[in-house]
C-alpha positions as CSV (number, residue, x, y, z in Angstrom):
1,M,-69.3,125.0,166.2
2,K,-69.0,124.9,162.5
3,T,-69.7,127.8,160.1
4,P,-72.5,126.6,157.5
5,I,-71.2,127.0,153.8
6,H,-73.8,129.4,152.0
7,K,-75.5,127.8,148.9
8,H,-74.5,130.7,146.8
9,A,-70.9,131.1,147.6
10,L,-70.9,127.3,146.6
11,A,-72.3,127.9,143.4
12,A,-70.1,130.2,142.2
13,A,-67.2,127.9,143.4
14,L,-68.2,125.1,141.4
15,L,-68.8,127.7,138.5
16,L,-65.5,128.9,138.4
17,S,-63.8,125.6,139.1
18,T,-65.6,124.8,135.5
19,L,-64.7,127.9,133.9
20,N,-60.5,127.4,134.6
21,S,-60.9,123.9,133.6
22,Q,-62.1,124.9,130.0
23,L,-59.7,127.3,129.5
24,S,-56.9,125.2,130.7
25,T,-58.4,123.1,127.5
26,A,-58.5,125.4,125.2
27,R,-55.0,126.8,125.8
28,A,-53.9,123.3,125.4
29,Q,-55.4,122.9,121.7
30,G,-52.3,124.2,119.9
31,S,-49.2,126.0,119.5
32,L,-48.8,129.5,119.6
33,T,-45.6,129.4,117.7
34,P,-46.0,130.8,114.1
35,P,-44.5,127.8,111.5
36,G,-42.2,130.2,109.4
37,A,-41.8,133.5,107.8
38,P,-44.7,135.4,106.0
39,S,-44.9,135.4,102.5
40,A,-45.4,138.1,100.1
41,T,-48.7,138.8,98.8
42,M,-48.6,142.0,97.3
43,K,-47.7,142.2,93.2
44,S,-44.1,144.0,92.3
45,L,-44.3,147.0,90.2
46,A,-42.8,144.7,87.9
47,Q,-46.0,142.5,87.7
48,I,-48.5,145.7,87.8
49,E,-46.7,147.4,85.2
50,P,-44.0,146.0,83.0
51,R,-41.3,148.3,82.3
52,T,-38.9,148.3,79.9
53,P,-35.0,150.3,80.6
54,I,-33.7,153.0,78.3
55,S,-29.6,153.5,79.4
56,S,-28.5,154.6,76.1
57,A,-29.5,156.7,72.6
58,P,-30.3,156.7,69.9
59,F,-33.4,154.0,70.8
60,T,-36.1,153.1,68.8
61,I,-39.8,152.0,70.6
62,T,-41.0,149.5,68.3
63,N,-43.4,147.6,70.9
64,S,-46.3,149.0,72.6
65,G,-45.6,149.1,76.3
66,S,-44.0,151.5,79.1
67,Y,-40.7,152.8,78.8
68,Y,-38.3,154.7,81.4
69,L,-34.8,156.3,81.1
70,T,-32.3,155.1,83.7
71,T,-29.5,157.8,83.1
72,N,-29.3,160.6,81.1
73,L,-28.5,160.1,77.6
74,T,-26.5,161.7,74.8
75,V,-26.0,161.7,70.9
76,T,-23.7,163.1,69.0
77,S,-26.1,163.6,66.0
78,G,-29.5,162.6,64.6
79,N,-32.7,161.5,66.9
80,A,-32.0,160.4,70.4
81,I,-34.9,158.7,70.8
82,T,-37.7,157.4,68.0
83,I,-41.6,155.9,68.9
84,A,-42.6,154.0,65.7
85,T,-45.6,152.5,67.3
86,N,-49.1,153.1,69.4
87,G,-49.6,152.9,72.8
88,V,-46.2,154.4,74.3
89,T,-45.7,155.6,77.7
90,L,-42.1,157.2,77.8
91,D,-40.9,158.4,81.6
92,L,-38.1,160.4,81.3
93,G,-37.3,160.1,84.8
94,G,-36.0,163.3,85.6
95,F,-32.8,162.9,83.3
96,T,-31.6,165.0,80.5
97,I,-31.8,164.0,76.8
98,S,-29.0,166.0,75.3
99,S,-27.1,166.2,71.5
100,T,-23.9,167.3,71.0
101,A,-24.3,168.0,67.3
102,A,-22.1,170.6,65.8
103,S,-24.9,172.2,63.7
104,A,-28.5,171.7,65.0
105,T,-30.0,168.5,64.0
106,G,-32.4,166.1,64.7
107,T,-35.1,165.8,67.8
108,G,-34.9,165.0,71.1
109,I,-38.2,162.7,70.7
110,L,-39.2,161.8,67.6
111,L,-43.1,160.5,66.7
112,N,-43.6,158.6,63.6
113,S,-46.5,159.6,61.4
114,G,-50.1,159.2,62.5
115,L,-49.0,157.2,66.1
116,R,-51.8,157.5,68.9
117,N,-52.1,157.0,72.5
118,L,-48.7,158.4,73.6
119,T,-48.0,159.5,77.0
120,I,-44.6,161.5,77.5
121,Q,-43.3,163.0,80.7
122,N,-41.2,163.9,83.6
123,G,-37.3,165.0,82.3
124,F,-35.4,167.5,80.1
125,I,-34.3,168.0,76.3
126,R,-31.8,170.0,76.2
127,G,-29.1,171.4,73.2
128,S,-27.2,174.3,73.2
129,V,-28.6,176.9,70.5
130,T,-28.5,180.3,71.3
131,N,-30.4,183.5,70.4
132,N,-27.8,186.0,68.9
133,G,-29.9,188.8,69.6
134,S,-31.2,189.7,66.2
135,N,-33.9,186.5,66.4
136,I,-31.3,184.4,64.5
137,Y,-30.8,181.0,66.3
138,N,-27.7,179.2,65.6
139,G,-25.6,176.5,67.5
140,P,-24.8,172.6,68.5
141,G,-27.4,170.2,69.5
142,F,-31.1,169.6,68.1
143,Q,-33.6,171.0,65.9
144,D,-36.1,169.7,67.7
145,G,-37.2,169.3,71.4
146,I,-40.4,166.9,70.5
147,N,-41.9,166.5,67.0
148,Y,-43.1,164.2,64.9
149,L,-43.3,163.5,61.3
150,S,-45.7,164.0,58.2
151,T,-49.1,163.3,60.5
152,A,-49.7,164.6,63.5
153,P,-50.4,161.9,66.4
154,V,-53.6,161.7,68.4
155,N,-54.6,161.1,71.8
156,T,-50.9,162.1,73.3
157,R,-49.8,163.8,76.7
158,I,-46.7,166.0,76.9
159,A,-46.7,166.6,81.0
160,G,-43.6,168.1,83.2
161,V,-41.0,168.2,80.3
162,S,-38.6,171.3,79.8
163,V,-36.8,171.9,76.1
164,A,-34.2,174.3,75.5
165,G,-31.9,175.3,73.1
166,C,-33.1,174.0,69.8
167,S,-33.3,175.5,66.4
168,G,-36.3,174.5,65.4
169,N,-39.6,173.4,67.7
170,G,-39.7,172.9,70.9
171,I,-42.9,171.1,71.6
172,H,-45.0,170.7,68.2
173,L,-48.3,168.5,68.3
174,S,-51.3,169.0,66.5
175,I,-54.4,171.3,67.5
176,G,-56.8,169.6,65.3
177,D,-57.4,166.8,67.6
178,S,-56.5,165.0,71.3
179,T,-53.4,166.6,72.1
180,V,-52.5,168.2,75.6
181,V,-49.4,169.7,76.9
182,E,-49.4,170.8,80.6
183,S,-47.0,171.8,83.3
184,C,-44.1,172.1,80.2
185,T,-41.5,174.7,79.8
186,V,-39.4,175.8,76.5
187,R,-36.5,178.2,75.8
188,T,-34.8,179.6,73.1
189,V,-35.9,177.6,70.2
190,G,-36.0,179.2,66.8
191,G,-39.4,177.9,65.7
192,Y,-42.8,177.5,67.6
193,G,-42.4,177.0,71.2
194,I,-45.6,174.8,72.4
195,M,-47.9,173.7,69.8
196,A,-51.0,171.6,71.0
197,T,-55.0,171.2,71.3
198,V,-55.2,172.1,74.8
199,I,-52.3,173.8,77.0
200,K,-52.3,173.9,80.6
201,S,-49.9,176.2,83.3
202,S,-47.0,176.1,80.8
203,V,-44.2,178.8,79.6
204,A,-42.2,179.4,76.2
205,L,-40.1,181.8,75.6
206,D,-37.7,183.5,73.8
207,C,-39.0,181.8,70.7
208,G,-38.4,182.8,66.7
209,N,-42.4,181.7,66.3
210,D,-45.4,181.6,68.1
211,A,-44.7,181.1,71.4
212,I,-48.3,179.4,72.7
213,Y,-50.3,178.1,70.1
214,G,-53.8,176.3,70.3
215,N,-57.1,175.6,71.0
216,L,-57.7,176.3,74.6
217,V,-54.9,177.8,76.5
218,S,-54.7,178.7,80.5
219,D,-52.3,179.7,83.0
220,S,-49.4,180.1,79.9
221,N,-47.1,182.6,79.3
222,G,-45.6,183.0,76.2
223,Q,-43.3,185.2,74.6
224,S,-42.0,185.6,70.7
225,N,-39.0,187.8,69.8
226,G,-39.9,187.5,65.6
227,N,-43.1,187.8,63.9
228,G,-45.1,185.3,65.6
229,Y,-48.0,185.5,68.4
230,G,-46.6,185.7,72.0
231,L,-49.8,183.5,72.9
232,F,-52.9,182.2,70.2
233,A,-56.0,180.5,71.2
234,F,-58.3,179.9,68.5
235,V,-60.9,179.3,71.1
236,T,-60.0,180.8,75.0
237,A,-57.4,181.9,76.7
238,Q,-57.8,182.3,80.3
239,N,-55.3,183.7,82.9
240,C,-52.6,183.8,80.3
241,Y,-50.0,186.6,79.0
242,G,-48.7,186.8,75.4
243,T,-46.0,189.1,74.3
244,S,-44.4,189.9,71.1
245,G,-41.9,191.7,69.5
246,S,-43.5,192.3,66.0
247,Y,-46.8,190.9,66.2
248,Y,-49.8,190.3,68.3
249,G,-48.9,190.0,71.7
250,L,-52.1,187.7,72.4
251,S,-54.5,186.7,70.8
252,A,-57.9,184.7,71.4
253,F,-61.6,184.7,70.3
254,T,-62.4,184.8,74.4
255,A,-59.6,186.3,76.6
256,L,-60.4,186.2,80.1
257,N,-58.1,187.9,82.3
258,C,-55.1,188.3,80.6
259,V,-52.1,190.6,79.5
260,G,-50.7,191.2,76.1
261,V,-48.2,192.9,75.1
262,S,-46.2,194.1,71.2
263,G,-43.6,196.4,70.0
264,S,-45.3,196.9,67.0
265,S,-48.9,195.1,66.8
266,Y,-51.6,194.9,68.6
267,G,-51.0,194.1,72.3
268,L,-53.9,192.0,73.0
269,A,-57.0,190.9,70.3
270,A,-59.8,189.2,70.5
271,D,-63.7,188.5,70.0
272,T,-64.4,189.4,73.6
273,A,-62.3,190.0,76.6
274,Q,-63.3,190.2,80.1
275,N,-60.9,191.6,82.9
276,C,-57.9,192.1,80.5
277,Y,-54.8,194.3,79.7
278,G,-53.4,195.0,76.5
279,Y,-50.4,197.2,75.7
280,S,-48.4,198.2,72.5
281,S,-45.6,201.0,72.4
282,S,-46.8,201.5,68.6
283,N,-50.5,200.2,68.2
284,T,-53.5,199.3,69.4
285,G,-53.1,198.7,72.9
286,L,-56.3,196.2,73.3
287,Y,-58.7,195.8,69.9
288,I,-61.6,193.8,70.6
289,N,-64.1,192.8,67.9
290,N,-67.3,192.8,70.0
291,T,-67.5,193.5,74.2
292,A,-64.8,194.6,76.5
293,Q,-65.8,194.4,80.3
294,N,-63.2,195.5,82.7
295,C,-60.4,196.0,80.7
296,Y,-57.4,198.5,80.0
297,G,-55.9,199.4,76.8
298,Y,-52.9,201.2,76.4
299,C,-51.1,203.1,73.3
300,N,-47.7,204.3,73.6
301,G,-47.8,205.7,70.2
302,N,-50.2,207.3,67.7
303,T,-53.1,204.7,67.4
304,F,-56.0,203.7,69.9
305,G,-55.5,202.4,73.5
306,L,-58.4,200.3,73.1
307,F,-60.7,199.8,70.4
308,T,-64.1,198.2,70.8
309,A,-67.7,197.5,69.9
310,I,-68.7,197.6,73.4
311,A,-67.1,198.8,76.5
312,Q,-68.2,198.3,79.7
313,S,-66.0,199.9,82.7
314,C,-63.2,200.4,80.7
315,Y,-60.4,202.1,80.2
316,G,-58.1,203.4,77.5
317,F,-55.2,205.7,77.0
318,S,-52.9,206.7,74.4
319,S,-50.1,208.8,74.2
320,N,-51.2,210.7,71.1
321,S,-54.6,209.5,69.4
322,V,-57.7,208.1,70.5
323,G,-57.8,206.7,74.4
324,L,-60.8,204.7,73.9
325,Y,-62.7,204.2,70.9
326,A,-66.0,202.3,70.7
327,T,-69.4,202.1,69.0
328,T,-71.4,202.1,73.0
329,A,-69.7,202.6,75.3
330,H,-70.7,202.4,79.7
331,D,-69.1,203.6,82.9
332,S,-66.1,204.1,81.2
333,F,-63.1,206.4,80.7
334,G,-60.4,207.8,78.1
335,T,-57.8,209.7,78.1
336,S,-55.3,211.3,74.9
337,N,-52.2,212.1,76.6
338,G,-51.7,214.7,73.2
339,S,-54.3,215.7,70.4
340,G,-56.4,212.9,69.8
341,T,-59.5,212.7,71.8
342,G,-59.8,211.0,75.1
343,L,-62.9,208.7,74.6
344,S,-65.0,208.5,71.3
345,A,-68.1,206.4,70.8
346,F,-71.3,206.7,68.9
347,A,-73.3,206.7,72.3
348,A,-71.4,207.0,75.4
349,E,-73.1,206.5,78.7
350,N,-71.6,207.3,82.6
351,C,-68.7,208.3,81.0
352,Y,-65.7,210.3,81.1
353,G,-63.0,211.6,78.6
354,N,-59.6,213.7,78.5
355,S,-57.5,214.9,76.1
356,Y,-54.3,217.2,76.6
357,T,-54.7,219.1,73.6
358,G,-58.0,217.4,71.2
359,Q,-61.1,216.6,72.4
360,G,-61.9,215.1,75.8
361,L,-65.2,213.0,75.0
362,G,-66.8,212.9,71.3
363,A,-70.0,211.1,70.6
364,Y,-73.3,211.3,68.5
365,I,-75.2,210.7,71.8
366,A,-73.8,211.7,75.2
367,Q,-75.4,210.8,78.9
368,N,-74.1,211.9,81.8
369,C,-70.9,212.2,80.9
370,I,-68.1,214.5,81.6
371,G,-65.1,215.4,78.6
372,S,-62.3,217.8,79.6
373,S,-59.9,219.2,77.7
374,G,-56.8,221.9,77.8
375,S,-56.9,223.4,74.7
376,G,-60.0,221.8,72.3
377,T,-63.3,220.8,73.4
378,G,-64.1,219.4,76.4
379,L,-67.4,217.3,75.0
380,A,-68.8,217.4,72.1
381,T,-71.9,215.3,70.7
382,A,-73.0,215.7,67.1
383,Y,-76.4,215.1,68.3
384,L,-78.0,215.0,71.7
385,A,-76.1,215.7,75.1
386,I,-78.4,214.9,78.3
387,G,-77.0,215.2,82.1
388,C,-73.4,216.4,80.8
389,Y,-70.5,218.4,81.7
390,G,-68.0,220.1,79.1
391,A,-64.8,222.0,80.4
392,S,-61.9,223.3,78.8
393,T,-59.1,225.8,79.4
394,F,-58.5,227.6,76.4
395,G,-61.4,225.5,73.7
396,T,-64.7,225.1,73.9
397,G,-66.2,223.8,77.1
398,L,-69.9,221.8,75.4
399,Q,-70.8,221.6,72.1
400,T,-73.7,220.0,70.7
401,T,-76.8,220.0,68.4
402,I,-79.4,219.5,71.2
403,A,-78.7,219.7,75.2
404,N,-80.9,218.6,77.8
405,S,-79.8,219.3,81.7
406,C,-76.3,220.1,80.3
407,R,-73.1,222.7,81.6
408,G,-70.3,223.7,79.6
409,T,-67.0,225.8,81.1
410,S,-64.1,227.4,80.0
411,T,-61.6,229.6,81.0
412,S,-60.6,232.0,78.3
413,G,-62.5,230.5,75.5
414,T,-66.4,229.5,75.0
415,A,-68.5,228.2,77.6
416,Q,-70.8,226.3,75.5
417,I,-72.0,226.0,71.8
418,I,-75.6,224.6,71.4
419,T,-78.3,225.0,69.1
420,Y,-81.2,224.0,71.3
421,K,-81.4,223.5,75.2
422,Y,-83.7,222.3,77.7
423,N,-83.9,222.6,80.7
424,M,-81.2,225.1,81.5
425,P,-80.4,228.7,81.0
């Protein structure tokens, strides 16, 4: 007996046969073998940014465009590269420009007067000038690293360039226009280290004049061995360090998180300072015209450790003069290690002053303050003391005209000298 074929199975078989026929036809429509090698579809670097190689010096750039070094360049005298037109990008490519001139002369990269839209980056400019130890810079090589003729460039950026061993300036631009120097280093130059409107993340050490000089300076370090600023900022210095042998270590209108050190002038000077430290071996450590907040000033000589109009949470130390001097002092501490006053202010609040042989804390008005001294007056006010304590080993503990809730003690001197007392024995 024959087995009947199910209607559904028969329909499925017919459908499969039709699909196989269509697939077979599709495979037969063309070859999968490519007609040839693929062609380039991306533009070359030369097409995107045409660049001109520089392989010898001296070289003068007279056409706008992009240029790059292909090797180290050396000149025997004069300038190595002169930029004589606007709109130039010069990539040093990690190579070095140097000079063998017997006496320092010429410039590594000279910018003609009044240029604009320039970029110089990524390389080295090297001379062989040295400092004889007395701030006299002599020797072979370049006079300047990067400098300009009579009119300064504008809209100019220098990045990733190192300059060393020049008798004149390291990287010298204008501070009055759009000039930027970033991530650059300068070492051993007889003039300015780095000068530009904006200076970022740069270092200039062993400079005969101002080491770092700009409007806005951040994350930078400058050292002047002569009579120049270690670091100078017309507007703001932030996260910076400056040191000078005989002039201001660091000077700025506003100093934030900065350190200044000087041998014989102000360590750090500013209109406003926050979280700063200033040290001087023989002058005022930290000199602030307006407000000092969370600052520390130290003088190792006979002048102020910290001098300011308003001191907030500050500390000042002087070896033999006033540790901290302010018109108004809040939550601050001053120490004199000699015969000077530890803390001196017109008005002092929540402050502490200590002196070895002088006055611990002196003010016109003092509130909630403490003063101590070895042989001088612990705490003295010309008018009013409220909630204060003064102590002295051999001198007077507390001296004031009016005392309210105060106390004075002395080991072998006078405990207190008070004209009018309130809320106290």
